[in-house]
C-alpha positions as CSV (number, residue, x, y, z in Angstrom):
1,R,-9.1,-29.9,-53.9
2,V,-9.9,-32.2,-50.9
3,N,-12.8,-33.9,-52.7
4,E,-10.4,-34.8,-55.5
5,L,-8.1,-36.6,-53.0
6,Y,-10.9,-38.1,-51.0
7,P,-13.9,-38.4,-53.2
8,S,-15.7,-40.8,-50.9
9,V,-15.5,-38.4,-47.9
10,V,-18.3,-36.0,-47.3
11,T,-16.8,-32.6,-46.6
12,K,-18.3,-29.4,-45.2
13,V,-16.7,-26.0,-45.4
14,I,-17.5,-24.0,-42.3
15,Q,-17.6,-20.3,-42.5
16,P,-18.4,-19.2,-38.9
17,K,-18.4,-15.5,-39.8
18,K,-21.3,-16.1,-42.1
19,Y,-23.4,-17.5,-39.2
20,A,-22.2,-15.3,-36.4
21,A,-24.5,-12.4,-37.4
22,R,-27.6,-14.6,-37.3
23,H,-26.8,-17.3,-34.8
24,Y,-25.5,-16.5,-31.3
25,D,-25.0,-20.2,-30.5
26,L,-22.6,-20.7,-33.3
27,D,-21.3,-24.1,-32.1
28,Q,-24.7,-25.6,-31.9
29,K,-25.6,-24.2,-35.4
30,V,-22.5,-25.7,-36.9
31,D,-22.9,-29.0,-35.0
32,D,-26.5,-29.3,-36.2
33,E,-25.4,-28.8,-39.8
34,L,-22.7,-31.4,-39.5
35,Q,-25.1,-33.9,-38.0
36,L,-27.7,-33.1,-40.6
37,H,-25.4,-33.7,-43.4
38,G,-23.6,-36.6,-41.8
39,C,-20.2,-35.0,-42.4
40,E,-17.1,-37.1,-41.6
41,L,-14.6,-34.5,-42.4
42,V,-14.8,-30.8,-41.5
43,I,-13.0,-28.0,-43.2
44,L,-12.6,-24.9,-41.2
45,D,-11.8,-21.6,-42.8
46,R,-9.6,-18.9,-41.2
47,Y,-12.5,-17.8,-38.9
48,A,-12.4,-21.1,-37.1
49,C,-11.1,-19.3,-34.0
50,R,-14.7,-18.2,-33.5
51,L,-15.6,-21.7,-32.6
52,S,-15.3,-22.7,-28.9
53,P,-12.5,-25.0,-27.7
54,T,-15.2,-27.5,-26.7
55,F,-16.5,-27.8,-30.2
56,I,-13.0,-28.1,-31.6
57,M,-12.2,-30.8,-29.1
58,T,-15.3,-32.7,-30.0
59,W,-14.6,-32.6,-33.7
60,R,-10.8,-32.7,-33.5
61,G,-10.5,-36.1,-35.1
62,R,-12.5,-35.0,-38.1
63,L,-11.2,-31.4,-38.5
64,L,-9.0,-30.5,-41.4
């Protein structure tokens, strides 16, 4: 739905639970993906609480 409203914005849906089992440093994994894809807007699912406050502060301006 977001892409329909903002078609020019690159969005990334983060599902921390999916990564948690394989990656201990979840913040770094997610951050690397965002940097890799050059995401400007980040969509966090209901597991967003697994991300550290530092990560959320860093991306706060782009978190949806």
